[in-house]
C-alpha positions in Angstrom: 0.0 0.0 0.0 2.9 2.4 0.8 4.4 1.9 -2.5 1.1 2.5 -4.4 0.7 5.6 -2.2 4.3 6.8 -3.2 3.6 6.0 -6.8 0.5 8.1 -6.7 2.3 11.0 -5.4 4.9 10.7 -7.9 2.3 10.7 -10.5 0.5 13.8 -9.2 4.1 15.6 -9.0 4.7 14.6 -12.5 1.3 15.7 -13.9 2.0 19.0 -12.0 5.3 19.4 -13.7 3.9 18.6 -17.3 1.0 21.2 -16.6 3.4 23.9 -15.6 5.2 23.2 -19.0 2.0 24.0 -20.9 0.4 26.7 -19.1 -3.0 28.1 -20.7 -2.2 31.4 -22.2 -4.7 33.8 -24.0 -3.5 33.3 -27.5 -5.5 36.3 -28.9 -6.1 38.2 -32.1 -7.6 41.7 -32.7 -10.3 41.1 -35.2 -11.0 44.0 -37.4 -14.5 45.0 -38.0 -15.9 44.7 -41.4 -18.8 45.9 -43.3 -20.9 42.8 -43.1 -21.5 40.0 -40.9 -18.9 37.0 -40.6 -19.4 33.3 -41.3 -17.3 30.3 -40.9 -15.0 30.9 -43.7 -13.9 34.1 -41.7 -13.5 32.1 -38.5 -11.6 29.1 -39.8 -8.3 30.9 -40.5 -8.3 32.1 -37.0 -8.9 28.7 -35.6 -6.2 27.4 -37.8 -3.5 29.4 -36.0 -4.9 28.1 -32.7 -6.1 31.2 -31.3 -8.4 30.8 -28.3 -9.5 34.5 -27.8 -10.7 37.3 -30.1 -10.9 40.8 -29.3 -14.0 42.4 -30.6 -13.5 46.1 -31.3 -16.6 48.5 -31.6 -15.6 52.2 -32.4 -16.7 55.4 -31.3 -15.9 58.6 -33.0 -15.0 62.2 -32.2 -14.3 65.0 -34.4 -11.2 66.3 -32.8 -9.1 66.2 -29.7 -11.1 68.9 -28.1 -14.5 67.8 -28.8 -16.5 66.0 -25.9 -19.3 64.2 -27.9 -18.8 60.6 -29.0 -20.7 59.2 -31.8 -21.4 55.5 -31.8 -23.6 52.6 -32.8 -24.7 54.6 -35.7 -26.3 53.3 -39.1 -23.5 55.1 -40.9 -20.7 52.7 -39.2 -19.6 49.7 -40.8 -21.6 46.7 -39.1 -18.9 45.3 -37.2 -18.3 48.4 -35.5 -22.0 48.4 -34.0 -23.8 46.8 -31.1 -25.6 44.5 -33.6 -22.4 43.7 -35.3 -20.6 42.9 -32.0 -23.2 40.6 -30.9 -23.0 38.6 -34.4 -19.3 38.5 -34.2 -19.4 37.0 -30.6 -22.0 34.6 -31.3 -20.1 33.2 -34.3 -16.6 33.0 -32.5 -18.2 31.6 -29.4 -19.9 28.9 -31.3 -16.3 28.0 -32.6 -15.1 27.6 -29.1 -13.2 30.9 -28.7 -13.4 33.2 -25.8 -14.0 37.1 -26.4 -12.8 40.3 -25.1 -14.7 43.2 -26.0 -12.5 46.2 -26.6 -14.5 49.6 -27.4 -12.2 52.1 -28.9 -12.4 55.8 -29.9 -11.3 57.0 -33.1 -10.4 60.9 -33.5 -10.9 62.4 -37.0 -7.8 62.1 -39.2 -6.2 59.4 -36.9 -4.9 61.8 -34.2 -3.7 59.9 -31.1 -6.3 59.2 -28.4 -3.9 59.8 -25.6 -3.8 63.3 -26.5 -7.6 63.9 -26.1 -7.8 66.9 -23.8 -10.7 69.3 -23.0 -10.3 73.1 -22.6 -12.7 73.8 -19.8 -14.7 72.1 -17.0 -18.0 72.0 -19.0 -16.3 70.1 -21.8 -14.8 67.7 -19.5 -18.1 66.9 -17.9 -19.7 66.5 -21.4 -16.9 64.1 -22.5 -17.4 62.2 -19.3 -21.2 61.8 -19.6 -20.6 60.7 -23.3 -17.9 58.4 -22.6 -19.7 56.6 -19.7 -22.7 56.2 -22.1 -20.7 54.6 -24.8 -18.8 52.2 -22.4 -21.7 51.2 -20.4 -23.8 50.3 -23.5 -21.1 47.8 -24.7 -20.4 46.6 -20.9 -24.2 45.6 -21.1 -23.5 44.0 -24.5 -20.5 42.0 -22.8 -23.0 41.0 -19.9 -25.8 39.8 -22.1 -23.3 37.9 -24.3 -21.5 36.3 -21.7 -18.1 37.8 -22.7 -14.9 36.6 -20.8 -13.0 40.2 -20.7 -14.1 43.7 -21.0 -11.5 46.4 -21.7 -12.9 49.8 -20.2 -10.9 52.0 -22.7 -7.7 52.1 -25.0 -4.7 54.5 -24.6 -6.5 57.3 -23.3 -3.6 58.5 -21.0 -4.3 62.5 -21.0 -8.1 61.8 -20.1 -6.9 59.7 -17.3 -4.0 61.9 -16.1 -6.6 64.8 -15.8 -9.7 63.1 -14.5 -8.4 60.1 -12.4 -11.5 60.0 -9.9 -13.9 59.8 -13.0 -12.2 56.6 -13.9 -12.8 55.0 -10.5 -16.5 56.0 -11.1 -16.5 54.3 -14.5 -15.2 51.1 -13.1 -17.7 51.1 -10.3 -20.7 51.7 -12.8 -19.2 48.9 -15.2 -19.2 46.4 -12.2 -22.8 46.9 -11.8 -23.8 45.9 -15.0 -20.9 43.2 -16.0 -19.6 40.4 -14.0 -16.6 39.1 -16.1 -13.0 40.3 -16.0 -11.8 43.7 -16.5 -8.7 45.5 -18.1 -7.6 48.8 -19.4 -5.3 49.1 -22.5 -2.5 51.3 -21.5 0.1 52.5 -24.0 3.6 50.9 -23.4 4.7 54.1 -21.8 1.6 54.9 -19.7 1.0 51.7 -17.8 3.4 52.3 -15.0 1.3 55.5 -14.0 -2.1 54.4 -14.6 -3.8 54.9 -11.2 -6.7 52.2 -11.0 -5.0 48.9 -11.7 -6.0 47.8 -8.2 -9.6 47.8 -9.4 -9.2 45.8 -12.4 -8.3 42.1 -12.9 -5.5 42.5 -15.5 -2.7 45.0 -16.2 -3.4 45.6 -19.8 -0.6 47.0 -21.9 -0.4 47.6 -25.7 3.1 46.3 -26.1 4.7 48.7 -28.8 8.1 48.9 -26.7 11.0 49.8 -28.7 13.5 46.9 -28.8 15.8 47.4 -31.6 17.1 50.1 -33.9 18.6 47.8 -36.5 17.2 47.6 -39.9 16.8 43.9 -39.6 17.0 43.0 -36.1 18.0 39.4 -35.0 15.9 37.5 -32.4 19.1 38.0 -30.1 19.0 41.7 -30.6 15.3 41.9 -29.7 15.8 39.8 -26.6 18.5 42.1 -25.4 16.1 45.0 -26.2 13.3 43.5 -24.2 15.6 43.1 -21.0 14.7 46.3 -18.9 11.1 46.5 -19.9 10.5 42.6 -19.1 12.1 43.3 -15.6 9.9 46.5 -15.1 6.8 44.5 -16.3 7.7 41.6 -13.9 8.1 43.7 -10.9 5.2 45.8 -11.7 3.2 42.7 -11.9 4.1 41.2 -8.8 4.1 44.5 -6.7 0.3 44.8 -7.7 -0.2 41.1 -7.7 -2.0 41.3 -11.1 -1.1 39.5 -14.3 0.0 41.4 -17.2 -2.1 41.2 -20.4 -0.8 42.4 -23.9 -4.0 44.1 -25.0 -2.3 44.6 -28.3 1.1 43.3 -29.7 2.6 43.0 -33.1 5.1 44.7 -35.6 5.0 45.8 -39.0 6.6 43.8 -41.9 9.1 46.7 -42.9 12.8 47.8 -42.0 13.3 49.0 -38.6 10.1 47.2 -37.3 11.4 47.2 -33.8 12.4 50.8 -33.6 9.0 52.5 -33.3 6.5 49.6 -33.2 3.6 52.0 -32.9 4.6 54.1 -36.1 1.8 53.2 -38.6 3.2 56.0 -41.3 2.6 54.6 -44.7 5.6 56.4 -45.8 7.7 53.8 -44.0 7.3 51.3 -46.6 10.2 49.2 -47.3 9.3 45.5 -47.0 11.1 43.3 -44.5 9.4 40.1 -43.6 12.4 38.8 -41.7 12.2 41.8 -39.2 8.6 41.2 -38.4 9.4 37.5 -37.9 12.4 38.1 -35.5 10.8 41.0 -33.5 7.8 38.7 -33.2 9.8 35.4 -32.1 11.7 37.6 -29.5 8.2 38.6 -28.1 7.1 35.0 -27.5 10.5 33.9 -26.2 10.4 36.9 -23.7 6.9 36.3 -22.1 4.8 33.3 -23.2 6.5 30.9 -20.6 6.3 33.6 -17.7 3.8 32.5 -15.0 2.9 36.2 -14.4 2.1 36.9 -18.1 -1.6 36.2 -19.1 -1.0 36.2 -22.9 -2.0 38.8 -25.6 -3.9 40.0 -28.6 -2.0 40.2 -31.9 -2.8 43.3 -33.8 -4.4 42.8 -36.1 -6.6 40.5 -38.4 -8.8 41.0 -41.1 -11.9 38.9 -41.9 -11.0 38.2 -45.5 -8.0 36.0 -44.8 -7.2 35.1 -48.3 -7.1 38.8 -49.5 -5.3 40.1 -46.4 -1.7 40.8 -45.6 0.6 38.9 -48.2 4.4 39.2 -48.9 3.9 42.9 -50.3 1.8 44.1 -47.4 3.8 46.7 -45.1 1.3 46.9 -42.3 0.9 45.0 -38.9 -1.2 42.0 -40.0 0.9 38.6 -40.0 -1.8 37.0 -42.6 -0.1 35.4 -45.4 3.2 36.2 -44.4 6.0 34.0 -42.8 4.8 35.7 -39.2 1.6 33.8 -39.5 3.2 30.4 -39.3 5.4 31.6 -36.4 2.3 32.8 -34.4 0.7 29.3 -35.3 3.6 27.4 -33.8 3.7 29.4 -30.7 -0.1 29.4 -30.1 -0.3 25.7 -30.7 2.1 25.2 -27.7 -0.2 26.8 -25.0 
């Protein structure tokens, strides 16, 4: 009997060791909204890379950085950007066994950076706060109705948060009253360490566009070295707050110097470099996916018509139909 018990304990220890080597991660993609509903043919390529999570991103629009009114869920928007479209996308992906994060985002006219949204007076701030609360609560209710696993309360809104921190505490409290799932916020890579409300959320969300190399075609080793200080800071931050890090966005363009300013979507940066995209992406996976304090992340970004997206002449972020797609498929299959 004693030998049987020892054997059973050894089996349990072995099982725990094997489990730790294959930790479940959020292997996500950021799914770009389309004009129309989606079907199985749009979901199959996502399943083929072993993604287990999808970020669905409804948009609200403001006319400039000082404008307080958000327009959303309008019949002038694409189907996938509206509440009806979000519900259809969620239902489709969940029926294929994938979990969902709803990540409502703002778009400023002419593509100006949302982190610079700043009102000129108290009246405008209050109008913006009321408008944003309506926007975010409407989608929090959708998240609850559709039993969504994660809800993101905002994306790269650092100046709004810097100037109105107490408002954001109120937003989180209001969301918690209508939505029972996990919460995060998508902080920009140079914003997360001063975001004041992480203790009220479940994940420390980071849009991971950290500069990791200034080389034209960085090697994996170059990028691993570039991640050094950032990784240490992220690990210590996670441990101090006792919250996992979630990369609410990560990815690189397939261009020269892809690791230098990974956030830069300027189309004038247009020299194709597929190897640079592969190497920067590989280094990110090697740096984080085995770490117990790291929850996973959402690849930026994925379009619904897979056969017509990306390709070897594409200079933007999507890995679709590029060598980086096979790399992502390999890493996602391991976790």
